[in-house]
C-alpha positions in Angstrom: -3.7 13.7 16.6 -6.7 12.0 18.2 -9.0 9.6 16.3 -11.8 12.2 16.6 -9.7 14.9 15.0 -8.7 12.5 12.3 -12.3 11.5 11.7 -13.3 15.1 11.0 -10.5 16.0 8.6 -11.5 16.7 5.0 -10.9 14.0 2.4 -9.1 15.5 -0.6 -8.4 14.4 -4.2 -5.3 16.0 -5.6 -5.1 16.9 -9.3 -1.9 17.8 -11.2 -1.5 18.7 -14.9 1.8 18.5 -16.7 1.8 21.2 -19.4 5.1 21.8 -21.3 7.7 22.7 -20.4 6.7 21.0 -17.1 7.2 17.3 -17.3 5.4 14.5 -15.5 8.2 14.1 -12.9 8.0 17.8 -12.0 4.2 17.7 -11.9 4.4 14.6 -9.6 6.8 16.5 -7.3 4.3 19.4 -7.3 1.6 17.0 -6.1 3.9 15.7 -3.3 4.3 19.3 -2.0 0.6 20.0 -2.5 -0.1 16.9 -0.3 2.0 18.4 2.5 0.2 21.7 2.1 -3.2 19.9 2.4 -2.0 18.0 5.4 -0.8 21.3 7.0 -4.2 22.8 6.3 -5.9 20.0 8.2 -7.1 17.6 5.5 -6.1 14.1 4.1 -5.2 13.1 0.6 -7.3 10.1 -0.4 -6.4 10.0 -4.1 -4.5 11.8 -6.8 -4.7 12.2 -10.5 -1.9 13.3 -12.8 -2.7 14.4 -16.4 -0.6 15.4 -19.4 -2.0 18.2 -21.6 -0.6 20.5 -24.3 -2.5 23.5 -22.8 -5.2 24.1 -20.1 -8.8 23.7 -21.1 -10.4 27.2 -20.9 -13.6 25.9 -19.4 -12.5 23.2 -16.9 -8.7 23.3 -17.0 -8.5 19.4 -17.3 -11.2 18.9 -20.0 -14.8 17.8 -19.6 -13.9 14.1 -20.0 -11.3 14.2 -17.2 -13.6 16.2 -15.1 -16.2 13.5 -15.4 -13.6 10.9 -14.4 -12.8 13.0 -11.4 -16.5 13.1 -10.4 -16.6 9.3 -10.4 -13.3 9.0 -8.5 -14.5 11.5 -5.9 -17.7 9.5 -5.3 -15.7 6.2 -5.1 -13.3 7.5 -2.4 -16.0 9.7 -0.7 -14.0 12.9 -1.2 -15.2 16.2 0.1 -13.0 18.5 -2.0 -10.9 18.3 -5.2 -7.7 20.4 -5.1 -5.8 21.5 -8.2 -2.1 22.2 -8.2 -2.5 25.2 -10.5 -4.6 28.3 -10.1 -8.1 28.1 -11.5 -10.0 30.9 -13.0 -13.3 31.8 -11.4 -15.1 30.3 -14.5 -13.1 27.1 -14.4 -13.8 26.8 -10.7 -17.6 27.2 -11.2 -17.7 24.8 -14.1 -15.8 22.1 -12.2 -18.0 22.4 -9.1 -21.0 21.8 -11.3 -19.5 18.7 -12.8 -17.9 17.3 -9.7 -20.8 18.0 -7.4 -18.4 19.2 -4.7 -16.0 21.9 -3.9 -13.2 22.6 -6.3 -10.3 24.8 -5.1 -6.7 25.4 -6.2 -3.2 25.5 -4.6 -3.6 29.2 -3.9 -6.7 28.7 -1.7 -4.9 26.0 0.3 -1.9 28.3 1.0 -4.1 31.2 1.9 -6.0 28.9 4.3 -2.7 27.9 6.0 -1.6 31.5 6.3 -5.0 32.3 7.9 -4.5 29.6 10.5 -0.9 30.8 11.4 -1.3 34.6 11.5 -0.7 35.8 15.0 0.1 39.5 14.9 -2.2 42.4 13.9 -0.1 43.0 10.8 0.0 39.3 9.9 -3.8 38.9 10.3 -4.4 42.1 8.2 -2.1 40.9 5.4 -3.7 37.4 5.2 -7.2 38.9 5.2 -6.2 41.3 2.4 -4.8 38.4 0.4 -8.0 36.4 0.9 -10.3 39.2 -0.1 -8.2 39.9 -3.2 -8.5 36.3 -4.1 -12.2 36.1 -3.4 -13.3 39.3 -5.1 -13.2 38.0 -8.7 -14.8 34.8 -7.5 -17.9 36.4 -6.0 -21.0 34.8 -7.4 -24.6 34.5 -6.4 -26.7 31.4 -6.0 -30.5 31.3 -6.2 -32.0 34.2 -4.3 -28.6 35.8 -3.7 -28.8 37.3 -7.2 -32.3 38.7 -6.7 -32.5 42.4 -6.7 -33.0 44.2 -3.4 -36.3 46.1 -3.3 -36.2 49.7 -4.3 -38.9 52.3 -3.5 -42.0 51.6 -5.5 -45.7 52.3 -5.6 -47.4 55.1 -3.6 -44.5 55.6 -1.3 -42.0 56.0 -4.1 -42.7 59.8 -4.4 -41.6 60.3 -0.8 -38.5 58.2 -1.1 -35.0 59.8 -1.0 -33.4 60.6 -4.3 -31.4 57.5 -5.5 -33.5 55.0 -3.7 -36.2 54.6 -6.3 -36.1 52.0 -9.0 -35.4 48.2 -9.0 -32.5 48.3 -6.4 -29.3 46.4 -6.8 -28.3 42.8 -6.7 -26.9 41.2 -3.6 -23.8 40.4 -5.7 -23.2 44.2 -6.1 -23.7 44.8 -2.4 -21.2 42.0 -1.5 -18.7 43.3 -4.0 -18.9 46.9 -2.6 -18.6 45.6 0.9 -15.4 43.6 0.0 -13.9 46.7 -1.8 -14.5 48.8 1.3 -12.8 46.3 3.5 -9.9 46.0 1.1 -9.4 49.8 1.1 -9.5 49.8 4.9 -7.0 47.0 5.2 -4.6 48.7 2.7 -4.8 51.9 4.8 -4.0 49.9 8.0 -1.0 48.2 6.4 0.3 51.5 5.0 0.3 52.8 8.5 2.0 49.7 9.9 4.6 49.9 7.1 5.3 53.6 8.0 6.0 52.5 11.6 8.3 49.7 10.2 10.2 52.3 8.1 10.6 54.5 11.2 12.1 51.6 13.1 14.3 50.8 10.1 15.7 54.4 10.0 16.5 54.0 13.7 18.4 50.8 13.0 20.2 52.6 10.1 21.3 55.4 12.5 22.7 52.7 14.8 25.0 51.8 11.9 24.3 48.1 12.4 24.3 46.0 9.2 21.2 43.9 8.7 21.3 40.2 7.7 18.1 38.3 6.8 17.3 34.6 6.8 15.4 33.5 3.7 14.6 30.1 2.2 12.0 27.6 1.3 9.3 26.9 3.9 10.4 24.3 6.5 14.1 24.5 5.5 15.2 25.2 9.0 15.4 29.0 9.1 13.8 29.4 12.6 15.9 26.6 14.0 19.0 28.4 12.7 17.7 31.7 14.1 17.4 30.1 17.5 20.9 28.5 17.3 22.5 31.8 16.4 20.6 34.2 18.7 18.6 32.2 21.3 15.5 34.0 19.9 13.1 31.2 20.9 11.3 31.5 17.6 8.5 28.8 17.2 9.9 25.7 15.5 7.6 23.2 14.1 7.9 20.5 11.4 5.2 22.0 9.3 4.9 24.4 6.4 4.7 28.1 7.1 5.0 27.8 10.9 6.6 31.3 11.0 4.8 34.2 9.3 5.9 37.2 11.4 9.5 38.4 11.2 11.7 38.3 14.3 14.9 40.5 14.6 17.7 39.9 17.1 21.2 41.3 17.6 24.0 38.9 16.6 27.8 39.3 17.1 30.0 38.1 14.3 33.4 36.4 14.8 35.2 39.6 13.7 33.6 41.6 16.5 31.0 43.3 14.4 27.4 43.4 15.5 24.5 42.9 13.1 20.8 42.6 13.2 19.5 39.2 12.1 15.9 38.7 11.0 13.9 35.6 10.3 11.1 35.7 7.7 8.2 33.8 6.2 9.3 30.8 4.1 8.7 30.7 0.4 7.3 28.0 -1.8 6.8 27.2 -5.5 3.8 29.0 -7.0 3.6 31.3 -4.1 0.3 33.2 -4.6 0.7 36.7 -6.0 -1.9 37.9 -3.6 0.3 36.9 -0.7 3.4 38.4 -2.1 1.5 41.7 -2.6 -0.2 41.6 0.8 3.1 40.7 2.6 5.1 43.3 0.8 5.5 45.5 3.9 6.7 42.5 6.0 9.0 41.4 3.2 10.7 44.8 3.3 12.9 43.4 6.0 14.4 41.3 3.1 14.7 44.1 0.6 16.4 46.3 3.2 19.0 43.7 4.2 22.7 44.0 3.4 23.2 40.3 3.1 20.8 37.3 2.8 21.5 33.9 4.3 19.6 31.6 2.0 18.9 28.5 4.1 18.4 25.3 2.0 17.1 21.9 3.1 19.9 19.7 1.7 17.8 16.6 2.4 15.2 17.7 -0.1 15.2 15.7 -3.3 14.8 18.8 -5.4 17.0 21.3 -3.4 18.1 23.1 -6.6 14.5 23.6 -7.6 13.7 25.0 -4.2 16.7 27.4 -4.5 15.4 28.7 -7.8 11.9 29.0 -6.4 13.2 31.2 -3.6 15.2 33.3 -6.0 12.2 33.8 -8.1 10.2 35.3 -5.2 13.2 37.4 -4.2 13.2 38.8 -7.8 9.5 39.5 -7.5 9.9 41.6 -4.4 13.0 43.5 -5.7 15.7 41.6 -3.6 17.4 39.7 -6.4 20.6 41.9 -6.3 21.2 41.6 -2.6 24.3 39.6 -1.8 23.4 36.0 -0.9 25.2 33.3 1.2 23.8 29.8 0.7 23.6 27.7 3.9 23.0 24.1 3.2 21.2 22.9 6.3 21.0 19.4 7.9 24.7 18.6 7.5 24.3 16.3 10.6 21.7 14.2 8.8 22.9 13.9 5.1 26.1 14.1 3.2 24.3 16.0 0.5 24.9 19.2 2.5 28.6 19.0 2.0 28.2 17.9 -1.7 25.9 20.8 -2.4 28.3 23.3 -0.7 31.1 22.1 -2.9 29.1 22.6 -6.0 28.0 26.2 -5.0 31.2 28.3 -4.4 31.0 30.5 -1.4 28.3 28.5 0.3 28.5 26.6 3.7 27.2 23.3 5.0 25.6 23.8 8.4 23.5 22.0 10.9 21.0 24.3 12.6 20.2 21.5 15.0 23.7 20.8 16.4 25.5 24.0 15.4 28.1 22.5 13.2 29.3 24.8 10.4 27.7 27.9 12.1 31.0 29.6 12.9 32.2 29.2 9.3 28.8 30.6 8.1 29.2 33.7 10.3 32.8 34.2 9.1 31.6 34.1 5.5 28.9 36.6 6.3 31.3 38.9 8.0 33.7 38.7 5.1 30.9 39.5 2.7 29.8 42.5 4.7 33.4 43.9 4.9 33.9 43.4 1.2 30.9 45.6 0.5 32.4 48.6 2.3 34.3 51.2 0.3 38.1 51.0 0.5 39.3 54.4 1.6 43.0 55.5 1.6 44.1 58.0 4.2 47.3 59.8 5.0 47.4 60.7 8.7 50.1 63.0 10.3 52.4 61.2 12.8 51.1 63.4 15.6 47.5 62.2 15.1 47.9 58.7 16.6 44.3 59.1 17.9 43.0 59.2 14.3 44.9 56.0 13.4 43.4 54.2 16.4 39.9 55.5 15.5 40.2 54.1 12.0 41.1 50.7 13.4 38.0 50.9 15.6 35.7 52.1 12.8 36.6 49.7 10.0 39.0 47.1 8.7 42.5 48.3 8.1 43.9 46.5 5.0 47.3 48.3 4.9 49.3 50.5 7.3 52.6 51.9 6.4 54.7 54.8 7.5 55.8 57.3 4.8 57.5 60.7 4.8 54.2 62.6 5.1 52.6 60.4 7.7 50.9 57.1 8.2 49.2 55.7 5.1 46.1 53.6 5.8 44.0 51.7 3.4 40.7 50.7 5.2 37.2 49.5 4.5 34.9 52.1 6.1 31.1 52.7 6.2 29.9 56.0 4.8 29.6 57.5 8.3 33.2 56.5 9.0 34.4 58.0 5.7 32.7 61.3 6.5 34.5 61.4 9.9 37.9 61.0 8.4 37.3 63.0 5.2 40.1 65.6 5.8 42.8 62.8 5.7 41.3 61.0 2.7 43.4 60.8 -0.5 41.4 58.2 -2.5 38.3 55.9 -2.5 37.7 52.6 -4.2 34.2 51.3 -4.3 33.5 48.0 -2.6 31.8 45.1 -4.4 29.7 42.2 -3.2 
């Protein structure tokens, strides 16, 4: 970054509040992450304040006394903006700006700003704009003349005015609110259409009988690097938060010979704004439609377990909590924590997306998980139908093959389409399990 670019970056004061059950250590960790978010958005932290409270103050979140202290600190460090780690209500934001004499925003606004900078596709831009408008709508407020009423038809010309145009008119605030609502409605319609297209593509993939595997994880955990290592997808890789917003899907061959579709997705973060989850719901359908999730974890993070729970919380919010998950503890080349964490989480794998170590083991685990989910079907095939026995071997995984008096008995894991094909020789089915 050049000196000129650095000189024009905003100067930010960060504010965190530890409210039970959140302790001071967790609140401090939250501020560390907020500092990274602020840096990604293009600003610099110049000071931070951490407060302990029993409950938020309804008017200012931190209390009037602490707000006054923040005003003095902001003047001392010449801060442009004060950023709070928790979401502020519109009233709290207005009251704080009056006391601070400068802009007051919350973590949600910072994340929305980062998404706005990184959106590239038509769908991504529409999703971010929709989230921004939903965030701003309850925060609309007029200042000075903005609240004055627009002139309605009065005086001598009022009699000739169209019906509905007479009277005092409406406030600019009402006009702005109506304009935002119209834009929100239009964006929602556009996203529904794009979602319908995505569903059509999904049905085509379903007809191809390829399983879908999705990479999920905390932002900057290494999902895109792992995607590139596995598929040579050439997805953008940057050491910054939310570098990837738009999903990428590539074909991947597993060690057992099966082919799957592998998708990369937007990273998650603690306190991910609800507006973003709602706006990106159509994009996140690639997660909810997956057969298996590869949950990539930054094993070098000091709070890796907290990040795992944060991701699982978002997965639950979008309806993906029940999808089978394989934990991949990344950065095994850089820290022994990857191996330690893999030992403490049964069924997980330590990998390095950078040098590829552990990747084959990861793919083997994924393949085993996919096969275990298929129904176990038992067939008895006449001896003169060797072609059927060969087809079963091609279609699924044969667990048992033995010759009996009535023919060849096969126990195999088969997908629904395969089961339908061999229905006439079926003698029993046992449901698979994750």
